[in-house]
Structures are given as structure tokens and as C-alpha cells.
C-alpha positions in Angstrom: -9.9 75.2 -40.5 -12.2 74.9 -43.4 -11.3 73.7 -47.0 -8.2 75.1 -48.8 -9.2 77.8 -51.7 -6.5 77.7 -54.4 -5.3 81.3 -55.4 -5.3 80.9 -58.9 -9.4 80.5 -58.9 -9.9 83.9 -56.9 -10.3 86.9 -59.2 -8.8 90.3 -57.8 -11.3 92.7 -59.6 -13.3 95.5 -58.3 -17.0 95.6 -58.1 -19.5 97.4 -60.8 -21.0 101.0 -59.1 -24.2 99.2 -58.5 -22.6 96.3 -56.5 -20.3 98.6 -54.6 -23.6 100.8 -53.7 -25.5 98.0 -52.6 -22.5 96.9 -50.4 -22.4 100.1 -48.7 -26.2 100.2 -48.4 -25.7 96.8 -46.6 -22.6 98.2 -44.7 -25.1 101.1 -43.4 -27.4 99.0 -42.2 -26.0 96.2 -39.9 -28.8 93.4 -39.1 -29.8 93.2 -35.3 -27.5 90.8 -34.3 -24.3 93.0 -35.5 -22.4 94.7 -32.7 -20.0 97.5 -33.3 -16.3 96.3 -32.0 -15.9 99.5 -29.6 -12.6 100.2 -28.6 -10.7 98.2 -31.1 -7.5 99.8 -31.2 -4.1 98.3 -31.8 -0.3 99.3 -33.0 1.3 98.2 -36.2 4.3 96.7 -34.0 2.4 93.9 -33.1 2.5 92.9 -36.7 6.2 92.2 -36.1 5.9 88.1 -36.3 7.9 85.7 -34.2 7.8 82.3 -35.9 9.1 78.8 -35.3 10.5 78.3 -38.6 13.3 77.4 -40.9 14.6 80.9 -42.3 14.8 79.4 -45.7 11.1 78.7 -46.0 10.2 82.5 -46.2 13.5 84.0 -47.6 16.5 83.4 -49.8 20.0 84.6 -49.1 21.6 86.8 -51.9 25.1 87.4 -50.1 26.6 87.9 -46.9 27.3 91.5 -45.5 29.1 91.1 -42.8 30.2 89.0 -39.5 30.7 89.4 -35.8 30.9 87.3 -32.3 27.4 86.0 -32.5 26.7 85.6 -36.4 26.3 86.7 -39.8 24.2 89.6 -41.2 22.9 88.6 -45.0 20.8 90.6 -47.8 18.4 88.2 -48.5 15.0 88.4 -50.5 11.6 87.7 -49.4 10.3 84.9 -51.6 6.4 86.1 -51.7 7.2 89.9 -52.1 10.4 89.8 -53.9 11.9 92.4 -51.4 15.4 92.7 -50.3 16.2 92.8 -46.6 18.8 92.4 -44.1 19.0 89.4 -41.9 20.9 89.5 -38.8 21.8 85.6 -38.0 22.1 84.7 -34.6 23.8 81.3 -33.5 22.4 80.3 -29.9 25.2 78.0 -28.8 27.9 80.9 -29.8 25.7 83.8 -28.3 26.0 81.9 -24.9 29.5 81.2 -25.3 30.1 85.1 -25.6 27.8 86.4 -22.9 24.3 86.8 -24.7 21.6 85.2 -24.3 18.1 84.1 -26.2 16.2 86.8 -23.6 18.7 89.6 -25.2 17.8 89.3 -28.8 14.1 89.1 -28.1 14.3 91.7 -25.8 15.5 93.9 -28.7 12.8 92.6 -31.2 10.2 93.7 -28.3 11.7 97.5 -28.0 11.6 97.8 -31.7 8.7 96.5 -31.8 7.3 99.6 -29.7 8.9 102.1 -32.1 7.6 103.3 -35.6 9.4 106.3 -37.0 11.1 107.0 -40.3 14.8 107.5 -38.9 14.5 103.9 -36.8 15.0 100.8 -38.6 12.2 98.6 -39.3 11.8 95.0 -38.4 9.5 92.4 -40.0 10.2 89.3 -38.3 11.9 87.2 -36.0 12.2 83.5 -36.8 14.0 80.6 -34.8 15.1 77.2 -35.6 17.0 74.7 -33.3 20.3 76.3 -33.7 19.2 80.2 -34.9 17.6 83.0 -34.5 16.9 85.4 -37.5 15.8 89.0 -37.0 14.9 90.6 -40.2 14.8 93.8 -41.2 14.8 96.4 -43.6 17.9 96.9 -46.0 19.7 100.0 -45.8 22.1 100.3 -48.9 23.6 103.2 -48.0 26.4 101.7 -45.5 27.5 103.4 -42.2 27.4 107.2 -41.3 31.1 106.6 -39.9 32.4 105.9 -43.1 30.4 108.6 -44.9 32.1 110.8 -42.3 35.8 109.3 -42.7 35.6 109.9 -46.8 35.6 113.6 -45.7 37.3 115.4 -43.4 34.2 117.5 -42.2 30.8 118.3 -43.7 29.2 121.2 -44.1 27.2 122.9 -41.2 24.0 122.4 -43.4 24.3 118.8 -44.1 25.6 117.9 -40.6 22.2 119.6 -39.4 20.3 117.4 -41.8 21.8 114.4 -40.4 21.3 115.7 -36.6 17.7 116.6 -37.2 17.0 113.1 -38.3 19.1 111.5 -35.5 17.8 113.8 -32.8 14.3 112.9 -34.1 15.0 109.5 -33.5 16.1 109.8 -30.1 13.4 112.3 -29.0 10.9 110.0 -30.2 12.6 106.9 -28.4 12.6 108.9 -25.1 8.9 110.0 -25.5 8.4 106.0 -25.6 10.6 105.6 -22.7 13.2 103.9 -24.5 17.0 105.0 -24.1 19.3 103.8 -26.8 22.7 104.0 -24.7 25.1 103.5 -27.8 24.7 105.9 -29.9 27.5 106.1 -32.4 27.8 106.7 -36.1 28.5 102.8 -36.6 25.1 102.6 -35.4 23.6 105.2 -37.8 22.8 103.9 -41.6 22.3 105.8 -44.7 19.1 104.4 -46.1 20.5 104.5 -49.4 23.7 106.0 -51.4 22.6 109.8 -51.5 22.7 111.8 -55.2 23.2 114.4 -53.4 24.3 115.3 -49.7 20.9 117.3 -49.1 19.2 114.0 -49.7 20.8 112.0 -47.0 18.4 109.9 -45.0 19.5 108.4 -41.7 18.3 105.1 -40.0 19.4 104.4 -36.5 20.0 100.6 -35.6 21.3 98.2 -33.1 19.0 98.3 -29.9 21.1 95.5 -28.3 21.9 97.5 -25.9 18.5 99.7 -25.1 16.4 99.6 -22.7 13.1 101.0 -21.0 13.2 103.7 -18.4 10.6 105.2 -16.1 10.5 108.8 -16.0 12.6 110.0 -13.1 14.2 106.6 -12.8 17.9 106.0 -13.0 20.0 103.3 -14.9 23.1 101.7 -13.7 24.6 99.2 -16.2 27.7 100.6 -17.8 27.3 100.2 -22.0 28.2 102.2 -24.7 31.8 103.3 -26.8 34.5 105.2 -25.5 34.9 108.2 -28.1 30.8 108.6 -27.2 30.0 107.4 -23.7 28.5 109.7 -21.1 30.6 110.7 -17.9 27.5 109.9 -15.8 27.3 106.4 -17.6 30.8 105.9 -16.4 29.8 106.6 -13.0 27.0 104.2 -13.4 24.1 106.4 -12.3 22.4 108.1 -15.4 18.9 108.6 -17.3 17.9 109.0 -21.0 19.8 112.1 -21.5 23.1 109.9 -22.2 21.9 109.6 -25.7 21.9 113.2 -26.0 25.6 113.8 -24.7 26.3 110.6 -27.8 24.5 112.9 -30.4 26.8 115.7 -29.1 29.8 114.2 -29.7 28.8 113.0 -32.8 27.7 116.7 -34.2 31.2 117.6 -33.2 32.9 115.3 -35.4 30.3 115.7 -38.0 31.9 119.6 -38.1 35.6 119.0 -37.9 36.3 115.4 -38.5 37.8 114.6 -34.9 35.9 113.8 -31.4 36.3 115.9 -28.4 37.3 113.3 -26.3 40.5 111.6 -28.1 43.3 109.4 -26.9 45.6 106.4 -28.2 43.6 104.2 -26.0 40.1 103.4 -24.4 41.6 104.4 -20.7 42.9 107.5 -21.8 40.0 108.5 -23.8 37.6 107.6 -20.6 39.6 109.8 -18.1 39.0 112.5 -21.0 35.6 111.9 -20.9 35.4 112.0 -17.2 36.8 115.5 -17.0 34.4 116.7 -19.7 37.1 119.0 -20.9 37.2 120.2 -24.6 37.9 122.9 -27.0 37.1 124.2 -30.2 40.7 124.5 -31.9 40.7 127.5 -34.0 42.5 125.9 -37.0 39.5 123.5 -37.2 36.5 125.4 -35.8 37.2 129.2 -37.4 34.6 128.7 -39.9 32.1 126.9 -37.8 28.9 129.2 -36.7 28.4 130.5 -33.4 25.1 128.5 -33.1 26.7 125.5 -34.0 29.0 125.8 -31.2 26.2 126.8 -29.0 24.0 123.7 -29.1 27.5 121.2 -28.7 28.0 123.2 -25.8 24.3 122.6 -24.5 24.7 119.1 -25.2 27.6 118.6 -23.7 26.9 119.5 -20.3 28.4 117.6 -17.5 25.4 117.5 -15.2 22.4 115.6 -17.1 20.0 117.8 -15.0 21.5 120.8 -16.8 21.5 118.8 -20.6 19.4 119.9 -23.1 16.8 117.2 -23.7 16.8 115.6 -27.1 13.4 117.6 -27.9 14.7 120.8 -27.0 17.9 120.2 -29.1 15.2 119.8 -32.0 14.1 123.3 -31.0 17.3 124.7 -31.2 17.3 127.4 -34.1 20.4 126.3 -35.6 19.4 122.7 -36.1 15.7 123.9 -36.7 16.0 126.2 -39.4 18.9 124.2 -41.1 18.1 120.6 -40.3 14.6 120.9 -42.0 15.9 123.1 -45.3 15.6 120.0 -47.3 11.9 119.5 -46.5 10.5 121.8 -48.6 6.4 121.7 -49.9 6.5 119.3 -52.6 3.5 118.1 -55.1 4.2 114.8 -53.0 3.0 116.5 -49.8 -0.1 117.9 -51.7 -0.7 114.6 -52.8 -0.1 112.9 -49.5 -2.5 115.6 -47.4 -5.3 114.9 -50.3 -5.1 111.2 -49.7 -5.3 111.6 -46.0 -8.5 113.7 -46.1 -10.3 111.4 -48.6 -9.3 108.2 -46.9 -12.0 106.4 -45.4 -12.2 102.7 -43.6 -15.7 102.4 -42.5 -14.9 98.8 -41.7 -12.6 98.2 -39.1 -11.2 94.9 -40.1 -9.9 96.2 -43.4 -8.3 99.1 -41.9 -6.4 96.8 -39.8 -5.6 95.0 -42.8 -4.5 98.1 -44.5 -2.1 98.8 -41.3 -0.7 95.4 -42.0 0.2 96.1 -45.7 1.5 99.7 -45.1 3.6 98.7 -42.3 4.9 95.1 -43.3 5.0 94.9 -47.0 5.0 98.8 -48.6 8.2 98.4 -50.9 11.2 100.6 -49.9 10.5 102.8 -52.8 6.8 103.6 -52.0 8.0 104.3 -48.4 10.5 106.8 -49.4 8.2 109.0 -51.4 6.7 109.6 -48.0 8.9 109.8 -45.6 10.2 113.6 -46.6 6.4 114.6 -46.5 5.9 112.9 -43.0 8.7 114.9 -41.5 8.0 118.4 -43.2 4.4 118.2 -41.3 6.0 117.1 -38.2 7.2 120.4 -37.3 8.4 119.4 -33.9 10.0 116.2 -34.9 8.9 114.2 -32.5 7.9 111.6 -34.8 4.2 111.5 -34.6 1.8 114.2 -36.6 -0.4 115.7 -33.7 -3.8 117.5 -33.8 -2.4 120.8 -34.4 0.5 120.0 -36.9 -2.5 118.5 -39.5 -4.8 121.7 -38.6 -1.5 123.9 -39.9 -1.0 122.1 -42.6 -4.7 122.0 -44.1 -4.8 125.8 -43.0 -3.0 126.5 -45.9 -5.7 125.9 -48.3 -9.0 126.0 -46.3 -10.1 127.9 -43.5 -9.7 127.2 -39.8 -13.0 125.6 -39.2 -12.7 123.5 -42.5 -9.2 122.4 -41.0 -10.5 121.4 -37.9 -13.3 119.5 -39.2 -10.9 117.6 -41.5 -8.6 116.7 -39.1 -11.2 115.6 -36.6 -12.4 113.0 -39.2 -9.0 112.1 -40.3 -8.0 111.5 -36.5 -11.1 109.3 -36.4 -10.4 107.1 -39.6 -6.4 106.7 -39.2 -5.3 106.9 -35.7 -5.8 102.9 -35.1 -4.1 102.8 -32.1 -6.1 105.8 -30.3 -3.2 107.8 -29.2 -4.4 111.1 -30.5 -1.6 111.5 -33.2 -1.0 110.2 -36.7 1.9 107.7 -36.1 4.4 107.2 -39.0 2.9 103.5 -40.2 -0.5 105.6 -39.7 0.4 108.2 -42.0 1.9 105.5 -44.6 -1.4 103.8 -44.6 -3.7 106.5 -45.1 -1.4 108.8 -47.3 -0.4 106.3 -50.2 -2.6 105.3 -53.1 -5.2 102.3 -52.0 -5.1 100.8 -55.2 -1.2 100.4 -54.8 -1.7 99.2 -51.3 -4.2 96.8 -52.2 -2.4 94.9 -55.2 -3.0 91.7 -56.1 0.3 90.9 -54.6 -0.1 92.3 -51.3 -3.2 90.9 -50.5 -2.1 87.6 -51.2 0.8 88.1 -49.3 -1.1 89.7 -46.1 -3.8 86.6 -46.7 -1.1 84.3 -46.4 0.5 85.9 -43.0 -3.0 86.1 -41.6 -3.6 82.2 -42.5 -1.1 81.0 -40.1 -2.1 77.3 -40.5 -2.2 77.4 -44.2 -5.9 76.4 -44.2 -6.9 78.5 -46.7 -9.1 80.7 -44.8 -8.6 83.1 -41.7 -10.1 81.9 -38.6 -11.6 84.1 -35.7 -8.6 82.8 -33.5 -5.8 83.6 -36.3 -7.6 87.2 -36.5 -7.5 87.5 -32.6 -3.8 86.4 -32.5 -2.6 89.1 -34.6 -5.0 91.8 -33.7 -5.2 91.7 -29.9 -4.3 95.4 -29.5 -4.4 98.3 -27.1 -7.6 97.8 -25.5 -9.8 94.4 -25.3 -13.0 94.1 -27.1 -15.6 91.3 -26.7 -16.1 88.1 -28.0 -19.0 89.6 -29.8 -17.0 92.2 -31.3 -14.4 89.6 -33.0 -17.5 87.6 -34.3 -18.6 91.2 -35.8 -14.8 91.9 -37.4 -15.1 88.4 -38.9 -18.7 89.4 -40.2 -17.3 92.2 -42.1 -15.6 90.3 -44.6 -17.5 86.6 -44.0 -20.1 86.3 -46.8 -21.0 83.1 -46.6 -21.6 83.1 -43.3 -19.0 80.3 -42.3 -17.3 81.9 -39.6 -14.3 82.5 -41.3 -12.7 84.5 -44.3 -11.2 83.1 -47.3 -9.3 84.6 -49.9 -12.6 85.7 -52.2 -14.2 87.2 -48.9 -10.8 88.9 -48.3 -10.2 90.8 -51.8 -13.5 91.7 -51.8 -13.2 93.6 -48.4 -10.3 95.2 -49.5 -11.3 96.3 -52.7 -14.8 97.2 -52.4 -14.9 99.2 -48.7 -12.8 101.6 -49.3 
């Protein structure tokens, strides 16, 4: 699609003040043929690519991390960005032999593409060749929570609360998105990195292979889970999303005493005790645990799901809302993030879309860690999204209420790319981070390459539509208008120089 443009010939230089002023004036006065792309909303999950290409074209394998029935997990390095990622390699024939299916793995990717939360494993792409699937995700270097627990007899209440706040926030967010996990256990909770101090522990919920979508008020019937952590109603094969809350209650119990509430020497014995729902707090192990912690466990391990506390209600419990957020104190990073949010301006929708892609797919782990704690500090109710009210509360600390309301209204208009009325995690990363860092030469080249699917050296309208078709459909003329926002030579496509100009001038 058009002639190729060599990257070495493109200069990533910022325009002079005069050129930038002229560009802005031109932007503010569109020609009569221009049509604003109304209702242009998209979500960052649609950037997860599904490629029919050999894995080796994109990644180099560093080492094997583990193996299972369906295949292996590797640490790999992305050739374009140099970032380290985890790759789950699934052999198609072996998966079929062990009762798996192609549809199952695709369904897991589809579900993860709906989820955008700091404590849920991020996936980047799914690749496929004749023999294998490859699911590429972020790399978590801290190991399983199970290993962390077994290296200690039990954890202090503050550390247990910090862990459970993150787990329950992820679960509450899943439930709000109509997703039930169905196999929450310490082995499916990873530490993002080895914590230098326990208070800095950061958890990632993984393995959505057993998860499914559910409708409010609906019932599920498939018997899935792990003996120690499975909810009793799952054994009866009629349950809802609150089965995840039971599993979280079991994990909290284990964190505080070092052994499960429903133990046994065989799975059958464990399941019998789960069905009975009877457990206790042996004095010798629980005498130093607070009444408040035990009270929360009792509300989570209720036999009747209708009477069991929800994940969102768990987050409002005084014990966990106080101790679990104790490490989320205000920092200079919070002030900087709020400042960047306040001045974020992306008048051109196409630039906003490219920034969203870069922040969700190309931001380094180190950069992302800087902002995750700030996001969770602002997310007072832990639901994984920043509401208008939460943002107003944050800005009201340094300005009048009226000023805060005006500021937040403008932020939502600029940053809420999917139009859901909230600032989601990736949207926050896009707008609160340093814009010069986001639009670095390496990031721009990698983003351009991702959109330029046929490697012609230009992004066509068809390629743009394939990547950005979002929540609400827009007209053909609106798609053409998006192209015109960057297309300086009028050929109907965007080359790398035009792309760099759009990203570095129209801030």
C-alpha cells in the first residue's frame, strides 16, 4: 500500500514554536470537507493482537520457566522493544489429546482482553502457527504467592491485608465486567517482582482458563476448581460469581495461620469438609489474630451464597479497607500523576488512539510500576476504575470544589477513550505518564509497525479500521477524517514521518 519509507530517513524532531502554532491554528480551523469522528470510542483490549505468524519472528527465547500437560512457559524478549515477557506455548495436538481445545485458549484471550486492572495479568498478543498457540503476557519475576506463603509459617495482619486488598480488587473488577474466575488459589496469584520489603508486595491474578462470562442473576453449573479452595455450591453444580469470594476467604485464612480451613489427606476428604462448611479458629494458631480479621473470614465463608458478602463489600470491610490500603500513602508520584492528568490534551482523536496503544502495549514494566500504586491510591473503593467522584475528591485537596469539578469534567472528556464514564487503568497510564517518554523514537517505531500490518511503510484506512473499530461504529467519512488528522501529503495513508509529526506536535 504505497511505497516504503525507510526508518533511518525519518527524523524524530520536535517542531519549532512557530511551526507548532501554525499546526494548532490549522487544527482549530478544519476545511469544509472535514467531519469530526463523533462517537469514536475504543477499549485498549482490542489492541491485543492475534497473529498468524511464527513466534520467532517477534521474540527470542531466553529460558524455559515451566511445563505442563499442554505445553511450556518461556521467558522471552520482544525483538522490537527489548522488553522481557512470558510466553505460554500450547501444542495443539497435545491440548486436544488432554481434553483441551483451540476454542478454550481463544476464549481465555477474549476474556483477558476485556480486563484492564493493575492486579490482573496483562496479555499482549496471541500468535499461532501450524502446530502451536503462543499467548504472550507480562513477565512476573516474583514467583507464586503459594511459594511466598510456604516460606513463612504465617503472615502479619497488615501484610495479609495488603495482599487481599489487591486480590479482592481484581476479583471485584472481574465481577463488575461479568467475569467469574472459578479457580482462585495461591498458585494462580503471582508476585510481580520479589518485594524488597513485604509492604511493597504486588499481586497479579493469572490463569483465566477456567473463567467464563456470567449474566447478573444467572447460574453456572460446570464443576471447576481446586479442592482446598473450591466453594461448596460449586460441588452442587449450581453457583454464581460468589464462588470466587469463598476461595478468597480460604486464602485469607491460610495467610493468617499457614494452613487451610478445610484440610484432609485426600481430595475426597477435603471435599467432604468443604461440603459441611465447618471450620474453626484453633486457639494456638489464632490467639493473636484480631477479631476484625476473623469477622471478615466468617462473612466470606458463608455456606449460602445469597448471604455471603460480595467482593466489593469485602473491600469496604473496615479491617481490609484500613490495613489493606496502609501502603498507599500520598507521594510525589501522586502529585505528578494528577498534574499530568490535568494538563493532558489530545485534541486529535487519532493521536489519542495511538497513545492508548503505546501505553497499553509498549510501556515498560518499570514505567508501569511507578503509576500503579498512584492509581490504586486514587481508587478509594478498589473497583479498578477511577470515578468522577474519586477524581474530584483528589483534586479538591489542592483546589476549590468548583475548580475540581471543572477539571475532572475536562479530564474525562480527554482521557475516557472507551466512553464508559470512568478512567480505566490503561487510560490512566496513557494520560498520567510523561508524554515525551511515551512518544520516544523506539515507541513510535514499534507502534507504527504494529499498525502497518502489511509492512508497506504506510498505515492505510483499512489497517486503521482493523485496529481501532471500537465500542460505537462511526461513518466512513469519519474514518477518512481520522486519516486526514495525520495525512499531510493527501495520499489517504499515513507514513512514518507523518505519524511521528502527529505524535510529537499535536500534544
